[in-house]
Structure formats: structure tokens, C-alpha cells
C-alpha positions as CSV (number, residue, x, y, z in Angstrom):
1,L,67.6,10.7,-105.9
2,R,66.2,6.9,-105.1
3,D,68.7,5.6,-107.0
4,E,71.6,7.9,-105.8
5,L,70.8,7.1,-102.2
6,F,70.8,3.4,-102.9
7,L,74.4,3.7,-104.4
8,L,75.6,6.0,-101.8
9,A,74.0,3.5,-99.1
10,H,76.3,0.7,-99.6
11,D,80.1,0.6,-98.9
12,E,82.3,0.0,-102.0
13,H,85.1,-0.4,-99.9
14,D,83.5,-3.4,-98.2
15,R,82.3,-5.8,-100.6
16,W,79.2,-3.3,-101.3
17,R,77.6,-3.8,-98.0
18,P,74.7,-2.0,-97.0
19,R,75.8,1.1,-94.4
20,V,72.7,0.6,-92.7
21,S,70.0,-2.2,-92.3
22,T,68.0,-2.8,-95.7
23,R,64.8,-2.4,-93.9
24,S,65.9,1.4,-92.4
25,L,67.2,1.9,-96.1
26,A,63.8,1.2,-97.8
27,V,62.0,3.7,-95.6
28,G,65.1,6.1,-96.6
29,L,64.2,5.0,-100.5
30,A,60.6,5.4,-100.1
31,G,61.1,8.9,-98.8
32,A,63.7,9.6,-101.9
33,A,60.9,8.1,-104.4
34,L,58.3,10.7,-102.8
35,V,60.6,13.8,-103.1
36,D,61.6,12.4,-106.6
37,L,57.7,12.4,-107.6
38,L,56.9,15.9,-105.6
39,L,59.8,17.5,-107.6
40,T,58.6,16.2,-110.8
41,G,55.1,17.4,-110.1
42,N,53.5,13.9,-110.2
43,L,52.7,14.4,-106.4
44,R,51.4,17.2,-104.0
45,A,52.1,17.8,-100.4
46,D,50.2,19.8,-97.6
47,S,50.2,19.8,-94.1
48,G,51.7,16.4,-93.5
49,H,49.6,14.7,-96.3
50,V,50.3,13.5,-99.9
51,T,48.2,13.0,-102.9
52,A,48.5,11.9,-106.6
53,R,48.2,14.8,-109.1
54,S,46.4,13.1,-111.5
55,R,44.5,10.0,-111.8
56,Y,46.9,9.1,-114.9
57,V,50.5,8.0,-114.4
58,R,52.8,10.3,-116.8
59,H,54.9,8.5,-119.3
60,G,58.5,8.5,-118.6
61,L,58.2,7.5,-114.6
62,D,60.3,4.2,-114.0
63,P,58.2,1.2,-113.2
64,I,58.9,1.7,-109.3
65,C,57.4,5.4,-109.6
66,A,54.5,4.5,-111.8
67,R,53.6,2.1,-109.3
68,I,53.8,4.5,-106.4
69,V,51.8,7.2,-108.3
70,A,49.1,4.4,-109.5
71,D,48.8,3.2,-105.9
72,L,48.1,6.9,-104.4
73,A,45.9,7.9,-107.3
74,M,43.5,4.6,-106.3
75,T,42.2,6.9,-103.6
76,S,41.1,10.6,-103.7
77,A,42.1,11.0,-100.2
78,W,44.8,13.0,-98.9
79,I,47.3,10.5,-97.3
80,P,49.7,11.0,-94.4
81,V,53.0,11.2,-95.5
82,R,54.3,8.8,-92.7
83,E,51.5,6.4,-93.9
84,A,52.5,6.8,-97.6
85,V,56.2,6.2,-96.9
86,I,55.8,3.1,-94.9
87,G,53.3,1.9,-97.7
88,T,55.9,2.5,-100.1
89,A,58.8,1.0,-98.2
90,A,57.5,-2.5,-98.7
91,D,60.2,-4.5,-100.4
92,L,61.4,-1.3,-102.1
93,Y,65.0,-2.2,-101.3
94,E,64.6,-5.4,-103.5
95,Y,62.5,-3.4,-106.1
96,T,65.3,-0.7,-106.3
97,L,68.0,-3.4,-106.8
98,I,65.9,-5.4,-109.4
99,H,65.4,-2.0,-111.5
100,L,69.3,-1.1,-111.1
101,I,70.5,-4.5,-112.2
102,T,67.9,-4.0,-115.3
103,T,69.1,-0.5,-116.1
104,D,72.8,-1.8,-116.0
105,L,73.5,0.4,-113.1
106,I,74.5,-2.7,-111.2
107,T,75.7,-6.0,-111.9
108,A,75.4,-9.5,-110.4
109,Q,78.7,-11.2,-109.6
110,G,78.8,-15.2,-109.5
111,R,77.3,-17.2,-106.9
112,R,79.5,-18.3,-104.4
113,L,79.3,-21.5,-102.3
114,G,75.3,-21.4,-102.4
115,R,75.6,-17.8,-100.5
116,G,73.8,-16.2,-103.6
117,F,74.8,-13.6,-105.8
118,R,77.1,-10.4,-105.0
119,Y,76.1,-7.4,-106.5
120,R,78.1,-4.4,-107.5
121,P,77.8,-1.2,-109.4
122,A,78.8,-2.1,-113.1
123,D,80.7,1.3,-113.2
124,S,82.2,2.8,-110.0
125,A,82.0,6.3,-111.7
126,D,78.6,6.1,-110.9
127,V,78.9,5.9,-107.1
128,G,81.2,8.9,-107.6
129,N,78.5,10.9,-109.7
130,A,75.9,10.0,-107.0
131,R,78.1,11.5,-104.3
132,Y,79.5,14.6,-106.3
133,H,76.8,17.0,-105.9
134,P,76.0,16.4,-101.8
135,R,79.7,16.4,-101.2
136,R,80.4,19.7,-103.2
137,R,77.1,21.1,-101.2
138,V,78.6,20.2,-97.7
139,Q,81.9,21.4,-98.8
140,T,80.8,24.8,-99.9
141,L,78.2,25.6,-97.3
142,G,78.3,29.1,-96.3
143,Q,80.6,30.2,-98.8
144,G,77.7,31.5,-101.4
145,T,79.4,29.6,-104.3
146,T,76.7,27.4,-105.0
147,R,73.0,27.6,-105.3
148,P,70.9,25.1,-103.3
149,V,69.4,22.6,-105.1
150,P,66.0,20.8,-103.8
151,A,67.0,17.5,-104.8
152,T,70.5,17.7,-103.6
153,D,69.6,19.0,-100.4
154,A,66.9,16.2,-100.0
155,L,69.6,13.9,-100.6
156,C,71.8,15.5,-97.8
157,A,68.7,15.2,-95.4
158,L,68.1,11.8,-96.2
159,I,71.9,10.7,-95.9
160,R,71.6,12.5,-92.4
161,A,68.6,10.8,-91.4
162,L,70.0,7.3,-92.1
163,R,73.3,8.6,-90.7
164,I,75.6,7.6,-93.8
165,E,77.6,10.3,-93.9
166,A,80.7,8.4,-94.2
167,A,79.5,7.5,-97.8
168,L,80.5,11.3,-98.8
169,H,84.2,10.6,-98.1
170,L,84.6,13.9,-96.3
171,E,87.2,14.5,-93.2
172,L,85.8,17.3,-91.2
173,P,86.8,17.6,-87.6
174,G,84.7,16.7,-84.7
175,N,80.8,16.6,-85.6
176,E,81.1,19.3,-88.3
177,L,80.0,16.8,-91.0
178,R,76.7,16.1,-89.5
179,T,76.6,19.8,-88.5
180,R,76.3,21.1,-91.8
181,L,74.0,18.3,-92.9
182,A,71.7,19.5,-90.4
183,T,72.1,23.0,-91.5
184,I,71.0,21.9,-94.9
185,T,68.4,19.8,-93.8
186,A,67.1,22.8,-91.9
187,Q,67.4,25.0,-95.3
188,Y,65.4,22.5,-97.1
189,R,62.5,22.1,-94.4
190,A,62.3,26.0,-94.4
191,N,62.2,26.2,-98.5
192,H,59.9,23.5,-99.0
193,P,56.3,22.7,-97.7
194,D,56.6,19.0,-96.2
195,P,59.6,18.2,-93.8
196,W,58.3,14.7,-93.3
197,L,59.6,13.2,-96.6
198,V,63.2,13.9,-95.2
199,A,62.7,12.9,-91.6
200,T,61.2,9.4,-92.0
201,P,64.1,6.9,-91.6
């Protein structure tokens, strides 16, 4: 979820520039990371608070998620979700970028006149894959043809919160796109215990 949000939050038609400030995006990435960990059973959330399910970090987590779990596991207290998001967001944009480079999802293009490297997806299909499920969820909303998937609905909610709905490449009349994303967000909040995670940016 975190990596998909990162890919969608950059405009592949404008030299892959962020669609929103990297500071705001880092907060969205933090929310996405916490949702990932909740859905995989590594964290628990209740009444606007979050805690690690175990003092031990499970194998199979990427370094970013492992660090988040380890940090939360250092205290046995339940931490306010907003506090956890803010704490997790620090440098998360940069950490996610490095993670995607090391996993070969993003490549660094040559240094240009001292301006540093430019980054792009190694395969444009990865962006299309990240877009596919939230785009289809919006397209089929109300038709009863697709079953809601928590991760997809959370991604839709984060897309709405960050106002990067243009990433879905959907042409709908007026405010119809944001209206549909709002409906999906409301459904996600109704079906899951902690809506703060999708309303933080």
C-alpha cells in the first residue's frame, strides 16, 4: 500500500514530479504503512490508538515496516494514532525512495548539471498496476460487480486525502470522482475500527 501510494503520488507525464509536497506525502505514506501493518496483523488499533501486536518483529517485513513495529514495540502503551503517524512520517519519503531503488522498482537517471539525480519507475507497468485496483474500484462503485478489498479502499481514501485523484486517470463529470472516493472512504471507515489512519494528511 505504501509503495503503491508513492508511485501514484508522482506524475509520470511531468518528469515524475510529486503531485503533492513531499512533506504531505510523507504523512500519507506513514498512514499507508500503518494500514499495511494493521491489515497484516502486525499492529492493533483501538479508539484512536495503536500498538505493536508483539515485542518481536516478524520475518518478512521490509526494513521500513520492521523499524515502525520495533519503534512501537519499545513501549507497551497504546499510542495515539496521530502521534504514531507524525512520528513515522519523519524522513519516510526518503526512506521509501531508497527502498524502491534497492528493490529495483525505481531507477536513478544521470546527474544533470549539478541538479542531482532524477528518478523514474524502472517499469512503467508498475505504475499501471498500482493504479488498476483503485481505478476499477471507483469505476464499479455501486454496480455490485466488485467486492470491497480493505487495502484498495484504504488506498482510495489516501488518494482522496492527498487530493491526487488525477493519478487514477478517470474522466468523470464535475466532482463525481471525489464524490465516489468519499463514498469509498466512508465505507472503509464504517467497516474498520480506526478511520484516523485514512484521514491524517
